[in-house]
C-alpha positions as CSV (number, residue, x, y, z in Angstrom):
1,M,19.7,-115.5,-38.2
2,L,17.9,-113.4,-40.6
3,F,14.7,-113.1,-39.3
4,G,13.7,-111.7,-35.6
5,S,11.1,-112.1,-33.7
6,S,8.4,-111.0,-36.4
7,G,9.8,-111.6,-39.7
8,I,13.1,-109.7,-41.3
9,R,13.4,-105.6,-40.5
10,K,15.8,-103.4,-41.5
11,V,17.1,-99.8,-42.5
12,F,15.9,-99.4,-46.4
13,A,19.2,-99.6,-48.1
14,E,20.8,-102.4,-50.5
15,E,21.1,-105.0,-47.8
16,L,17.3,-104.9,-47.3
17,L,16.3,-104.7,-51.1
18,S,19.0,-107.1,-52.4
19,L,17.6,-109.5,-50.2
20,G,13.1,-109.2,-51.7
21,P,14.3,-111.6,-55.2
22,L,16.1,-113.9,-52.9
23,V,13.5,-114.4,-50.0
24,G,10.8,-114.3,-53.4
25,A,12.6,-116.9,-55.0
26,A,12.9,-119.7,-52.0
27,V,9.4,-118.9,-50.6
28,S,8.0,-119.9,-54.5
29,V,10.0,-123.4,-54.2
30,D,6.7,-124.4,-52.3
31,A,4.1,-122.1,-52.4
32,K,3.2,-121.2,-56.1
33,R,0.1,-118.6,-55.0
34,V,1.2,-116.0,-53.0
35,V,-0.7,-113.6,-51.5
36,L,1.7,-109.8,-51.8
37,A,0.5,-106.4,-50.2
38,T,2.8,-103.3,-48.8
39,D,2.0,-100.9,-46.0
40,S,1.9,-97.3,-46.5
41,R,5.8,-96.8,-46.4
42,T,7.2,-95.0,-49.1
43,S,9.7,-97.6,-49.9
44,R,6.9,-99.9,-50.3
45,K,7.1,-100.2,-54.3
46,T,10.7,-100.6,-54.4
47,L,10.3,-103.3,-52.3
48,A,7.3,-104.5,-53.4
49,D,8.7,-104.8,-57.1
50,A,12.0,-106.8,-55.4
51,M,9.9,-109.2,-53.6
52,Q,7.7,-109.9,-56.4
53,S,10.7,-110.5,-59.3
54,G,12.0,-113.2,-57.0
55,L,8.3,-114.5,-57.0
56,L,7.7,-114.5,-60.4
57,A,11.4,-116.2,-61.2
58,G,10.6,-119.0,-58.9
59,G,7.6,-119.6,-61.1
60,A,4.9,-118.5,-58.8
61,E,1.7,-116.5,-59.2
62,V,1.4,-113.4,-57.3
63,L,-1.6,-111.9,-56.3
64,F,-0.8,-108.3,-55.2
65,G,-3.2,-106.7,-53.0
66,G,-1.5,-103.1,-52.8
67,I,-1.2,-101.4,-49.5
68,A,-3.2,-103.6,-47.0
69,P,-2.6,-104.2,-42.9
70,T,-1.0,-107.1,-42.2
71,P,-4.0,-109.1,-41.2
72,S,-5.6,-108.9,-44.4
73,V,-2.5,-110.5,-46.0
74,A,-3.1,-113.3,-44.0
75,L,-6.5,-114.0,-44.0
76,A,-6.1,-114.1,-48.0
77,A,-3.5,-116.4,-47.7
78,G,-6.1,-119.0,-46.8
79,N,-7.1,-118.7,-50.3
80,A,-3.5,-119.1,-51.8
81,D,-0.2,-121.1,-50.7
82,A,1.3,-118.4,-48.6
83,G,1.3,-114.5,-47.6
84,V,3.8,-111.9,-47.6
85,M,3.8,-108.5,-46.5
86,I,6.2,-105.6,-47.1
87,T,6.6,-103.5,-43.4
88,A,8.5,-103.2,-40.5
89,S,5.4,-103.2,-38.9
90,H,5.9,-100.1,-35.8
91,N,9.8,-98.7,-36.7
92,P,9.9,-95.4,-37.9
93,E,9.4,-94.7,-41.8
94,N,12.9,-95.7,-42.6
95,Y,12.6,-99.0,-41.8
96,N,10.9,-101.8,-43.7
97,G,10.9,-105.6,-43.7
98,Y,9.3,-109.0,-45.2
99,K,6.8,-110.5,-43.3
100,L,5.9,-114.7,-44.7
101,F,2.4,-116.3,-44.1
102,R,1.2,-119.5,-43.7
103,K,-1.9,-121.0,-45.8
104,D,-3.6,-121.3,-42.1
105,G,-2.4,-117.0,-41.3
106,S,0.2,-118.0,-39.2
107,S,4.0,-116.3,-39.2
108,Y,6.3,-119.2,-40.8
109,T,7.4,-121.4,-38.1
110,V,11.5,-121.1,-36.9
111,A,11.9,-124.4,-38.8
112,Q,10.5,-122.9,-42.2
113,Q,12.2,-119.5,-41.6
114,E,15.2,-121.8,-41.2
115,E,14.3,-123.4,-44.4
116,I,14.1,-120.0,-46.0
117,E,17.6,-119.0,-45.0
118,R,19.3,-122.0,-46.4
119,R,17.3,-121.4,-49.8
120,I,18.6,-117.8,-50.0
121,A,22.2,-119.3,-49.8
122,N,21.3,-121.2,-52.8
123,P,19.0,-119.8,-55.1
124,R,16.9,-121.5,-57.4
125,Y,14.6,-120.2,-60.3
126,A,12.1,-121.7,-62.8
127,A,13.2,-121.7,-66.5
128,W,12.4,-119.0,-68.8
129,D,8.8,-120.4,-70.0
130,K,8.0,-121.4,-66.4
131,Q,7.7,-117.9,-64.9
132,G,5.2,-116.7,-63.0
133,S,2.1,-113.6,-63.3
134,V,0.8,-111.1,-61.5
135,T,-3.0,-110.8,-60.7
136,A,-4.1,-107.5,-58.9
137,I,-7.2,-108.5,-56.1
138,D,-8.9,-107.2,-53.4
139,I,-8.0,-108.3,-49.9
140,I,-9.3,-105.5,-47.9
141,T,-13.5,-106.2,-48.7
142,P,-12.8,-109.6,-47.5
143,H,-11.2,-108.8,-44.5
144,K,-13.9,-106.4,-43.8
145,E,-17.2,-108.3,-44.5
146,K,-15.4,-111.6,-41.9
147,I,-14.9,-108.8,-39.1
148,L,-18.5,-107.6,-39.7
149,A,-20.0,-110.8,-39.9
150,E,-18.4,-111.5,-36.0
151,I,-18.8,-108.0,-34.3
152,T,-21.1,-105.2,-34.2
153,V,-20.1,-101.9,-33.3
154,P,-23.4,-100.4,-32.0
155,E,-24.4,-97.0,-33.9
156,N,-25.1,-95.2,-30.7
157,M,-21.4,-94.5,-29.7
158,T,-18.4,-92.5,-30.9
159,V,-15.2,-94.1,-31.6
160,V,-12.1,-92.2,-32.0
161,V,-9.4,-94.3,-34.0
162,D,-6.0,-93.1,-34.8
163,C,-4.0,-95.4,-37.3
164,G,-0.7,-93.5,-37.3
165,N,-0.7,-93.0,-41.8
166,G,-0.2,-96.3,-41.7
167,A,-1.9,-99.4,-43.7
168,G,-5.2,-99.5,-41.0
169,G,-6.6,-96.6,-42.6
170,Q,-7.5,-98.7,-45.5
171,I,-10.4,-100.7,-43.4
172,T,-10.4,-100.0,-39.4
173,P,-12.5,-96.8,-39.6
174,A,-14.4,-98.0,-42.4
175,V,-15.4,-101.5,-40.0
176,L,-15.7,-99.3,-36.9
177,G,-18.5,-97.1,-38.7
178,A,-20.5,-99.8,-40.7
179,D,-23.1,-100.5,-38.6
180,G,-23.9,-96.5,-38.1
181,A,-21.1,-95.8,-35.1
182,K,-19.8,-92.4,-35.4
183,V,-16.1,-92.5,-36.0
184,I,-13.5,-89.6,-35.4
185,P,-10.8,-90.3,-37.3
186,V,-7.2,-89.1,-36.8
187,N,-4.2,-90.1,-39.0
188,C,-6.0,-92.0,-41.5
189,D,-4.9,-91.2,-44.3
190,A,-2.2,-93.8,-45.8
191,S,0.4,-91.4,-46.6
192,G,3.4,-93.4,-45.1
193,K,4.7,-90.3,-43.7
194,F,3.8,-90.4,-39.9
195,A,2.5,-87.7,-38.0
196,R,3.4,-89.4,-34.6
197,P,5.7,-92.2,-34.1
198,S,4.1,-95.7,-34.9
199,E,4.4,-97.8,-32.1
200,P,1.1,-97.4,-30.2
201,L,2.8,-96.2,-26.6
202,E,1.1,-93.8,-24.3
203,K,4.0,-91.5,-24.8
204,N,3.2,-91.4,-29.0
205,L,-0.5,-90.4,-28.2
206,L,-1.1,-87.7,-26.1
207,H,-3.5,-86.1,-28.4
208,I,-6.0,-88.7,-27.7
209,P,-7.7,-88.0,-24.5
210,E,-8.6,-84.3,-25.0
211,L,-10.0,-85.8,-28.1
212,I,-12.3,-88.0,-26.3
213,K,-13.1,-86.1,-23.9
214,K,-14.3,-83.3,-26.6
215,T,-16.0,-85.6,-28.9
216,N,-17.7,-87.6,-26.0
217,A,-16.3,-90.6,-27.1
218,S,-17.0,-94.0,-25.6
219,C,-13.5,-95.3,-26.3
220,A,-10.3,-94.7,-28.4
221,V,-8.3,-97.3,-31.1
222,V,-4.7,-97.0,-32.6
223,N,-3.2,-99.1,-34.8
224,D,0.6,-99.2,-36.1
225,G,2.0,-99.3,-39.5
226,D,0.6,-102.4,-40.8
227,A,-2.4,-102.4,-38.4
228,D,-1.0,-105.8,-36.4
229,R,-1.4,-103.8,-33.4
230,M,-3.6,-102.2,-31.7
231,M,-4.1,-100.3,-28.3
232,A,-6.5,-98.6,-26.6
233,F,-8.0,-95.7,-24.2
234,D,-11.1,-96.2,-22.1
235,N,-14.0,-94.1,-21.8
236,R,-12.5,-91.8,-19.3
237,G,-9.6,-91.4,-22.0
238,R,-6.9,-93.5,-20.2
239,Y,-4.3,-95.2,-21.8
240,V,-4.9,-99.0,-21.5
241,D,-1.5,-101.0,-20.8
242,G,-1.3,-103.9,-22.7
243,D,-1.0,-106.6,-19.9
244,R,-4.8,-105.1,-18.6
245,L,-6.1,-105.2,-22.5
246,L,-4.5,-108.7,-22.4
247,A,-6.7,-109.8,-19.3
248,L,-10.2,-107.5,-20.2
249,F,-10.2,-109.7,-23.8
250,A,-9.9,-112.6,-22.1
251,K,-12.8,-111.7,-19.5
252,Y,-15.2,-110.4,-22.5
253,L,-14.6,-113.8,-24.3
254,D,-14.3,-115.8,-21.4
255,A,-10.8,-117.5,-22.6
256,K,-9.5,-120.2,-20.1
257,Q,-6.5,-121.2,-21.9
258,V,-4.1,-118.2,-22.8
259,V,-1.1,-117.7,-24.8
260,T,1.0,-115.0,-23.9
261,T,4.5,-113.8,-23.7
262,V,7.5,-114.1,-21.3
263,D,7.5,-110.4,-20.5
264,A,3.3,-110.4,-19.9
265,S,2.5,-109.4,-16.5
266,M,1.7,-112.6,-14.0
267,S,-1.7,-110.9,-13.4
268,I,-3.1,-113.3,-16.5
269,E,-2.7,-115.9,-14.9
270,E,-5.6,-114.9,-12.2
271,V,-8.0,-114.5,-15.3
272,A,-6.9,-117.8,-17.1
273,E,-4.6,-120.8,-17.5
274,V,-1.8,-120.0,-19.4
275,H,1.1,-121.0,-21.8
276,R,4.0,-118.5,-22.5
277,T,6.4,-118.2,-25.3
278,P,9.2,-116.3,-26.4
279,V,8.2,-112.7,-27.4
280,G,7.1,-112.4,-30.6
281,D,3.9,-112.7,-32.2
282,S,4.8,-115.7,-34.6
283,F,5.3,-117.7,-31.0
284,V,1.9,-116.8,-29.9
285,S,0.9,-118.2,-33.3
286,E,2.8,-120.9,-33.4
287,E,1.4,-122.1,-29.9
288,L,-1.8,-121.5,-30.5
289,L,-1.9,-124.1,-33.3
290,S,-1.8,-126.5,-31.0
291,W,-3.3,-125.1,-27.6
292,G,-5.4,-121.7,-26.5
293,T,-8.7,-120.1,-27.0
294,F,-6.7,-116.9,-27.3
295,G,-3.3,-115.1,-27.8
296,G,-1.4,-112.2,-27.2
297,E,1.2,-109.9,-26.0
298,P,1.9,-106.6,-23.9
299,S,2.9,-105.0,-26.8
300,G,-0.6,-104.7,-28.7
301,S,-0.6,-107.9,-31.1
302,W,-4.0,-110.1,-30.5
303,I,-4.6,-113.3,-31.9
304,F,-8.1,-114.6,-32.3
305,P,-7.5,-118.1,-33.4
306,K,-11.3,-118.6,-34.3
307,H,-11.0,-115.7,-36.7
308,S,-7.2,-115.4,-37.9
309,L,-3.7,-116.7,-36.5
310,C,-2.5,-113.4,-37.3
311,P,-2.6,-110.7,-34.8
312,D,-5.5,-108.6,-36.6
313,G,-5.5,-104.5,-35.2
314,P,-9.1,-104.0,-36.8
315,Y,-10.3,-106.9,-35.5
316,A,-9.0,-106.3,-31.3
317,A,-10.3,-102.4,-32.3
318,A,-14.1,-103.2,-33.3
319,L,-13.9,-106.1,-30.7
320,F,-12.7,-103.3,-27.8
321,A,-15.5,-101.0,-29.1
322,E,-18.1,-103.7,-28.7
323,I,-16.8,-104.3,-25.4
324,S,-17.2,-100.5,-24.5
325,A,-20.4,-100.6,-25.6
326,E,-21.7,-103.4,-23.8
327,W,-19.6,-102.6,-20.5
328,D,-18.1,-99.8,-18.7
329,V,-14.6,-100.6,-19.6
330,A,-12.9,-98.4,-17.1
331,E,-14.7,-100.1,-14.0
332,E,-14.0,-103.3,-15.6
333,L,-10.2,-102.2,-16.0
334,D,-10.3,-100.9,-12.2
335,A,-11.3,-104.3,-11.4
336,L,-8.5,-106.2,-12.6
337,P,-5.7,-107.4,-10.8
338,K,-2.7,-104.9,-11.1
339,Y,1.2,-105.3,-9.8
340,P,4.1,-103.1,-10.4
341,I,6.5,-103.7,-13.7
342,L,9.7,-101.8,-13.7
343,R,12.0,-101.9,-16.8
344,D,16.3,-101.1,-17.1
345,A,18.5,-101.5,-19.8
346,V,22.3,-101.8,-21.0
347,M,23.2,-100.4,-24.3
348,T,25.9,-102.8,-25.6
349,P,26.9,-104.4,-29.0
350,H,27.4,-107.3,-26.9
351,G,23.9,-109.3,-26.7
352,K,24.4,-111.9,-27.5
353,E,27.7,-113.0,-25.5
354,I,26.0,-111.9,-22.8
355,M,22.9,-113.6,-22.9
356,N,24.7,-117.0,-23.7
357,R,26.9,-116.5,-20.5
358,L,23.3,-116.1,-18.6
359,G,22.4,-119.7,-20.3
360,A,20.0,-117.9,-23.2
361,E,19.7,-120.6,-25.9
362,N,18.8,-117.4,-27.9
363,P,19.7,-114.1,-27.1
364,T,16.0,-112.7,-27.8
365,D,14.3,-115.0,-26.1
366,G,16.1,-114.4,-23.0
367,I,15.7,-115.7,-19.5
368,R,12.9,-115.4,-17.1
369,V,13.3,-116.1,-13.5
370,T,10.3,-116.5,-11.3
371,E,10.0,-116.5,-7.3
372,E,6.8,-116.4,-5.5
373,N,6.4,-113.0,-5.3
374,G,7.7,-112.2,-8.8
375,W,9.7,-112.5,-12.0
376,Y,12.1,-110.9,-13.9
377,L,13.5,-111.4,-17.5
378,I,16.5,-110.5,-19.4
379,R,16.4,-110.3,-23.3
380,A,18.3,-109.2,-26.0
381,S,17.0,-106.6,-28.4
382,G,16.3,-108.3,-32.0
383,T,16.6,-104.2,-33.2
384,E,18.7,-102.5,-30.8
385,P,22.4,-102.5,-29.2
386,K,20.6,-103.1,-26.3
387,V,20.3,-105.9,-23.6
388,R,16.6,-105.3,-21.5
389,C,15.8,-106.8,-18.3
390,T,11.7,-106.4,-16.9
391,A,10.6,-107.1,-13.6
392,E,7.3,-107.2,-11.8
393,G,6.5,-107.6,-8.0
394,R,3.4,-108.1,-6.0
395,T,4.3,-104.8,-4.6
396,K,7.0,-102.1,-5.6
397,E,9.4,-103.3,-3.2
398,D,9.3,-107.1,-4.6
399,A,9.5,-105.6,-8.2
400,K,12.4,-103.5,-7.1
401,R,14.2,-106.7,-5.5
402,M,13.1,-108.3,-8.5
403,L,14.8,-105.8,-10.9
404,E,17.9,-105.4,-9.0
405,A,18.8,-109.0,-8.7
406,G,18.2,-109.0,-12.8
407,M,20.5,-105.8,-13.6
408,S,22.7,-107.5,-11.0
409,A,23.1,-110.7,-13.3
410,L,23.1,-108.4,-16.4
411,K,25.9,-106.7,-15.2
412,N,28.1,-109.5,-13.9
413,A,27.6,-111.2,-17.4
414,E,28.4,-108.1,-18.8
415,K,31.8,-107.9,-17.0
416,E,32.5,-111.4,-17.5
417,I,32.7,-111.3,-21.4
418,Q,35.2,-108.0,-21.4
């Protein structure tokens, strides 16, 4: 498939550029008013122009929002027929891509993505006198106002915010400081040249704990390149991993029904009833259309259905700050259940064949094997020639045993296809 777990994403080159007009024309078949925006990457204008040409050729009215977060596009799509975001999310600067959103803010479903691919193979364009138009619009202000209507970050707190030179810098600092809180901005200019790797992993954020200490901040929040992800640090300067952040949000929101992915910790099942989906925020949002009050995945995508069906990093940042003002977050996190998780991987160009051998319908969905005291997940990467194995156990010994079982199954499948 052309689409991965979160849209189309590739290294910026001829192939990605040539897809823009084709995808745009395919979207315009049944979306005649389309919101279009970009993250901060230096290839943004080229790809936006390519996408725009396809939308216009298909007869669509393009509502162009400039540099903006992905969740801003998803919200604005509510006043149009669809939304298109030019972004590669948390990938390095030399990547870019296309994300497609429905009117309700959710990602295009798998069925819709397959239809887009069919249309790309047989593109249709409007007649010369039915071409589309372009209008510049502000999609940041409505997004900001919607967050501020739902969340309050009190003035008597200090918050460190690192937007990684991505699109989050257009809104997250302003949201956090709107009610008077002191904001310590880091990498909040949307330069498109990332001062740190865009993915909000702890290893990429080693500068944050010292900043919290120096500024006596209540917390820190971090966005990725298009601000659909948010990760955080507590009041002691400790990185909050995605599984505990998932549980913290669920507890604070009193969410009894949570949708998360197959790679999330089993600890969430001690906090709420859980439905699991394949890895990818689009699968989580699709499940939330019919079930659940909150959803997310440990990578930092948090979906609040009453607000939006798109992962919203600025909203999640404001919510974490609100929680930090009301609770001693460090104490709350320490009280949550936590089990050992181990990971390993095999570098191989045969990920699809290996996963088929193991019985997976889709290589990137993977297979999850669950036992009484743990589980393992084997899945092919959607962006690298790699097959990953993740395992969790109630004890370190359980986790080690599950990882060994998973890696054994993986390596045996690799041998069988050679």
